[in-house]
DRENPA-479467 format. One record per residue (C-alpha): x, y, z. Coordinates in steps of 0.25 Angstrom, whole numbers, padded with zeros to 4 digits, always signed. Last residue first. Example, Ala and Ser with C-alpha at 12.3 -4.5 7.8 and 13.67 -1.06 7.14 Angstrom:
# DRENPA-479467
+0055-0004+0029
+0049-0018+0031
//
This chain:
# DRENPA-479467
-0026+0255-0162
-0028+0255-0177
-0017+0265-0178
-0007+0256-0171
-0011+0245-0179
-0009+0252-0192
+0005+0256-0187
+0008+0242-0185
+0004+0237-0198
+0017+0243-0205
+0024+0231-0199
+0013+0221-0203
+0015+0225-0218
+0030+0223-0218
+0028+0209-0210
+0019+0201-0219
+0007+0205-0227
-0005+0195-0224
-0001+0190-0210
+0004+0203-0205
-0009+0210-0211
-0017+0201-0202
-0008+0204-0191
-0010+0219-0192
-0025+0218-0195
-0027+0210-0182
-0019+0220-0174
-0027+0231-0179
-0040+0224-0177
-0036+0222-0162
-0033+0236-0160
-0046+0240-0167
-0054+0230-0158
-0048+0236-0145
-0051+0250-0150
-0065+0246-0154
-0067+0240-0140
-0063+0253-0133
-0077+0257-0128
-0078+0244-0121
-0065+0248-0113
-0058+0235-0108
-0044+0239-0113
-0048+0241-0127
-0035+0246-0134
-0026+0237-0125
-0035+0225-0127
-0035+0227-0142
-0020+0229-0143
-0018+0216-0135
-0027+0208-0144
-0019+0206-0157
-0005+0204-0151
-0011+0198-0138
-0017+0187-0145
-0012+0183-0159
-0014+0171-0167
-0007+0174-0180
-0006+0168-0195
+0002+0159-0203
-0003+0149-0213
+0006+0137-0214
+0018+0134-0222
+0024+0148-0220
+0030+0158-0229
+0035+0171-0222
+0027+0184-0221
+0018+0179-0211
+0030+0178-0201
+0034+0192-0203
+0019+0197-0202
+0018+0189-0189
+0031+0195-0183
+0025+0209-0186
+0012+0206-0180
+0018+0200-0167
+0027+0212-0166
+0015+0222-0168
+0007+0215-0157
+0017+0213-0147
+0023+0199-0146
+0017+0191-0134
+0016+0178-0142
+0010+0183-0155
+0005+0170-0159
+0007+0164-0173
-0004+0157-0180
+0001+0145-0188
-0008+0138-0197
-0014+0125-0202
-0002+0117-0198
+0001+0107-0210
+0014+0114-0213
+0020+0108-0200
+0026+0117-0190
+0041+0114-0186
+0051+0120-0195
+0042+0130-0201
+0038+0135-0188
+0052+0139-0183
+0056+0145-0196
+0043+0153-0197
+0046+0159-0183
+0060+0162-0185
+0058+0169-0199
+0045+0176-0194
+0052+0181-0181
+0064+0186-0189
+0055+0193-0199
+0048+0200-0187
+0061+0205-0182
+0066+0198-0169
+0074+0205-0158
+0081+0198-0148
+0083+0204-0134
+0075+0193-0128
+0064+0195-0117
+0052+0194-0127
+0059+0181-0132
+0063+0181-0146
+0052+0178-0157
+0048+0166-0165
+0033+0167-0166
+0024+0159-0157
+0015+0148-0163
+0000+0146-0165
-0001+0133-0173
-0015+0131-0180
-0020+0117-0181
-0030+0112-0192
-0019+0107-0202
-0011+0102-0191
-0020+0091-0187
-0016+0086-0173
-0012+0071-0173
-0008+0073-0158
+0006+0067-0161
+0007+0077-0173
+0003+0089-0163
+0013+0084-0153
+0024+0084-0164
+0019+0098-0169
+0020+0104-0155
+0034+0098-0152
+0040+0105-0165
+0032+0117-0162
+0038+0119-0148
+0052+0116-0153
+0051+0126-0164
+0046+0137-0154
+0057+0134-0144
+0068+0135-0155
+0061+0148-0161
+0060+0154-0148
+0074+0151-0144
+0079+0157-0158
+0071+0170-0154
+0080+0173-0141
+0074+0170-0127
+0072+0181-0117
+0058+0176-0113
+0043+0176-0116
+0041+0174-0131
+0033+0162-0128
+0033+0149-0136
+0019+0147-0139
+0014+0133-0144
+0000+0138-0148
-0008+0127-0155
-0021+0132-0162
-0031+0120-0163
-0043+0121-0173
-0055+0115-0166
-0062+0103-0172
-0063+0097-0158
-0053+0086-0162
-0045+0097-0168
-0044+0104-0155
-0041+0091-0147
-0029+0088-0156
-0024+0103-0154
-0025+0102-0139
-0017+0089-0139
-0007+0095-0148
-0005+0108-0139
-0004+0100-0126
+0007+0091-0132
+0014+0103-0137
+0014+0109-0123
+0019+0097-0116
+0030+0094-0127
+0035+0109-0127
+0035+0109-0112
+0043+0095-0111
+0052+0100-0121
+0056+0111-0112
+0052+0126-0115
+0061+0130-0109
+0075+0126-0105
+0078+0141-0101
+0066+0148-0106
+0056+0149-0118
+0041+0147-0114
+0031+0138-0121
+0016+0141-0119
+0006+0132-0126
-0007+0138-0131
-0019+0130-0136
-0029+0136-0146
-0043+0132-0151
-0051+0133-0164
-0065+0134-0168
-0072+0138-0155
-0087+0140-0156
-0092+0137-0142
-0094+0122-0146
-0079+0122-0150
-0075+0127-0136
-0083+0116-0129
-0077+0105-0138
-0063+0111-0135
-0066+0111-0120
-0070+0096-0121
-0057+0092-0128
-0049+0101-0119
-0053+0094-0106
-0039+0093-0101
-0030+0099-0112
-0029+0113-0105
-0015+0115-0101
-0003+0122-0108
+0011+0117-0103
+0020+0126-0095
+0035+0127-0092
+0042+0133-0080
+0046+0120-0074
+0044+0108-0084
+0040+0095-0077
+0025+0099-0076
+0022+0110-0086
+0016+0123-0079
+0003+0127-0085
+0000+0135-0098
-0014+0139-0101
-0028+0132-0101
-0028+0129-0116
-0041+0131-0124
-0039+0143-0132
-0051+0145-0141
-0054+0149-0155
-0066+0156-0161
-0065+0158-0176
-0068+0172-0182
-0078+0176-0193
-0084+0187-0185
-0097+0179-0182
-0088+0167-0178
-0081+0176-0168
-0094+0180-0161
-0098+0165-0161
-0085+0161-0154
-0086+0173-0144
-0101+0170-0141
-0111+0180-0147
-0119+0188-0137
-0116+0202-0143
-0106+0205-0132
-0098+0193-0135
-0099+0180-0128
-0090+0171-0119
-0087+0156-0120
-0076+0158-0130
-0070+0169-0121
-0068+0161-0109
-0062+0150-0116
-0051+0159-0123
-0053+0164-0137
-0044+0162-0149
-0050+0171-0161
-0051+0167-0175
-0048+0171-0189
-0042+0185-0187
-0038+0196-0197
-0051+0199-0204
-0059+0192-0193
-0056+0204-0183
-0064+0213-0192
-0071+0220-0181
-0065+0216-0167
-0076+0207-0161
-0066+0196-0157
-0057+0206-0149
-0067+0214-0142
-0074+0202-0138
-0061+0196-0132
-0060+0209-0124
-0074+0209-0120
-0074+0195-0115
-0061+0198-0106
-0068+0210-0102
-0080+0203-0097
-0071+0192-0090
-0064+0203-0082
-0050+0208-0083
-0053+0223-0082
-0047+0231-0093
-0035+0240-0093
-0026+0233-0103
-0018+0226-0092
-0031+0221-0086
-0036+0215-0099
-0023+0208-0101
-0023+0202-0088
-0038+0197-0090
-0033+0191-0104
-0022+0183-0097
-0031+0178-0085
-0043+0174-0094
-0034+0167-0104
-0030+0174-0117
-0038+0168-0129
-0039+0180-0138
-0030+0175-0149
-0034+0181-0162
-0031+0172-0174
-0025+0177-0188
-0029+0181-0202
-0021+0183-0214
-0023+0169-0220
-0034+0161-0212
-0030+0151-0202
-0043+0151-0193
-0053+0148-0204
-0044+0137-0211
-0042+0131-0197
-0057+0131-0194
-0061+0125-0207
-0050+0114-0206
-0055+0111-0191
-0069+0110-0195
-0066+0101-0207
-0058+0092-0198
-0070+0091-0189
//
């Protein structure tokens, strides 16, 4: 069991390659399909995910793909399951197992992520279908008096229980305590809240006896709220982000895969490049969803004839982020023009 976890962790966290998050809920991906001009049907959801995972050369910049439960049980057009299709292409199959954020009792306006009931059995089923790692997403909003310590502890406790169950099932856990960028808060408020969330999380992980050397942290970057007048250059984002994490995240963590958190694709890549340019005690990579897949969806918009266009758009974003990891901010800045040409 331990050998399996170590092997999967080593494959998942590989220098110069990241993780593609294609795990939106049925409601979320259906809404995005509709806004892109594609009918929000089960077949279009399947076809969209197939477009992503069958992109030629995807494994050059990506180690694994996080799927939702619907997709993991579906098949590609050639009859292979999604997990087998990923394995053939040198990619690991992951699965998002939480059931979303729900109102937290005793904390008006705040949420806790649910899905622990029956999780042991579901993880066994997902592993049997070929999943090698799993993700749990906690959502923390910044507002007046929020997040409360109650919300921080409730979400961290759920993340820790999820992680322990994953390791029991020989699945590498990805814990995602996302502090949303929604709001008018300044950058320093994001840093304070992120630091507090991580402090509580690692205390809960320790209490649950979770092995950190086979755990991946998926944090937000430290950025101003999207309604703030603050402007943060990539170098500032990197400095604040690394300072916040270095103070709290143990060196034994297997890897840190940053989420894009609603940033536009180019901004997320620039900030990632600046972060990767700094020394870190753990491997640093990315786990982007919209920042990788949104250009592909826009280029495809449900037309089978435009699958190559969608895949080219995805490939361009993957290349940009792989270069960002390898070369730092100056190269990534020039990569934007290359991406536009690829589209």
